[in-house]
N, C-alpha and C positions, 0 to 999 in steps of 0.2 A: 442277416448278413453280417450284423455284429458277432453273432456267435461264431461264424466261421473264421472271422479275422481273430477273434479271441482264442480260438482253438489252433489256429496256425500260430499265433503269438505262444500259445501253451507248447506246442511242438518245439518251436524255436528256444523258449526257456528250459525244457526238460533236456533238449542236446546241450545246452549251454551248462547246465547243472552237471550233466555226465562229463562234459569234457572238464570243468573246474575241479571236480572231485577227483578225477583221475589224476591231475596234476598237483593238487595239493594234498600231502601227506598229514597235514594238520587237521586232527577230528574237530576241533573247536570251530573252525572254518568252513563249516558245510552246511550252507543255508538250503532250504528248501523252497523251491519256485513254485510248485505246484499248490501248495496250500493257500497262499495269498491270493494267486489266480482264482482258484475255487472260491474263496470267499468273496472276492470282489464281484465276480460274476453273480453269485448267488444274492448277494445283498443289493445289488444295484440293477439287475436285470431280471430276477425273478428265480423260481426254483426249476423251471423247465430248462432254459438255458444252462442254469448251474448243473443240473444231472448231465447234460450232454457235455459239459467241460469236464465234469468229473469222469465220465466214461472214456473221453478222448485222453485226457491227462494221463488217467490211472492205467490204461492200457499202454501207453507211450511208455510211462515210469516203470510198469511191469516189465515191459521188454527190455529196458535199458539196466535193470537191476538184478542183483543177485540174491535178493531177499526171497524167503519162501513164497511159493505161488499163492498169490492172492491176498497176502498181507498187507500189500501196498493199496490195493483196492479197497479192502476192508477198512482201512484207516480213513482213507479218502472219502468213501461214503458215509463213515460216522462223522467225520468233520462236516461234510455235506448236511446230514440229517441235523446235526446240532446247529448249525449256521441257518438252516431253514428256520427251525424252531426259535432261535434267538433273533431273527430279522425284525421282528415287531418290537423287541424288547431293548435291543442296543440301537445307539444312534452314531453312525460314523459320518462325521462333518469335515475331516481333514484327514491329510496322509499320516498324521501323527496318532489318530485314534485308530486308523486302519493299521498302523504298524503295531500298536498294542494288543489289537484283537489278534492279528496274525502271530504275534509271539505267544499269546495265551494258547492259541490253536496248536502251536509247535510243542509247548509243554504237554497239551492234551494228547497230542499224536504220541508223544514218547510214552505216556501213561498206557496209552492203547497197545503199543507194541509190547510194552512190558506185559499187560494182560495177557496178549496173545502168547508171548514166550511161556508163561505160567501155566495157561491152559492146554497148550500143545505138548510141553514136555514135562509138566509136573515141576518143573524147576527152572531157575533162570540163572544160566552160568554168568551171562552177561547183564545182570541186573545192576549191579553197581556202575558198570559202563554206561548203560542207557540213562540212569539217574544222574550220573556225574556230567553227562554231555548234554543234558536236557536244556539247562538254563543259557550255556553259551550258544548250543544251536538255536534257541528262541531268539537270543540278542542278536546274532548275525542275520537271522531271517527276518526279524524286524527292521533291521537295517535297510536289507536289499528289498523289503517290501515297500520302504519309502519311494524307492525308485521305480518299482512295478506300479505303483498307483499313479505316480506323476506320468510314467509313459502310457498306460491306459487312458489316463485322462487327456494327455495330449492327442493319442489317436481319436478318441471321442470327440474332441473339439476341432481337430483338423480334418478329419476324413469320415468319420462315422456318422455325425448328425447332420450330415447334408439332406436336403429335401430333393 
């Protein structure tokens, strides 16, 4: 039940992200809503629900994006695998540590996209662009992940932990 509710929440967040990025022309304020959701589900619910969330959110994000086919799914699966590996090595005890982990994951996402650009074309004409906006994107995603964490914790306490 939790995975279904979080997948629906992911659908809502992806639609919100697509509508926000369409209306804002500022490249600095384009937070990613998928990665904090994937990190939350993988850390607090396990690898199985995390993989289901990656598939649902990844396919939604792929369909709403103009990125090359499969690149977003590759990045999300990579972040999922790294999160699964780091689950026993990191301790997330508050929304602030969750925001820090989400911000680091966004920087890692930018580096993975840069790596894909280099491998696919042999060159990266937008490499400077990717590196320039990695930190502002990580900061805005960290800020948004504070609200995502609080919202999911509210859902867990109010509706999903009932017996």
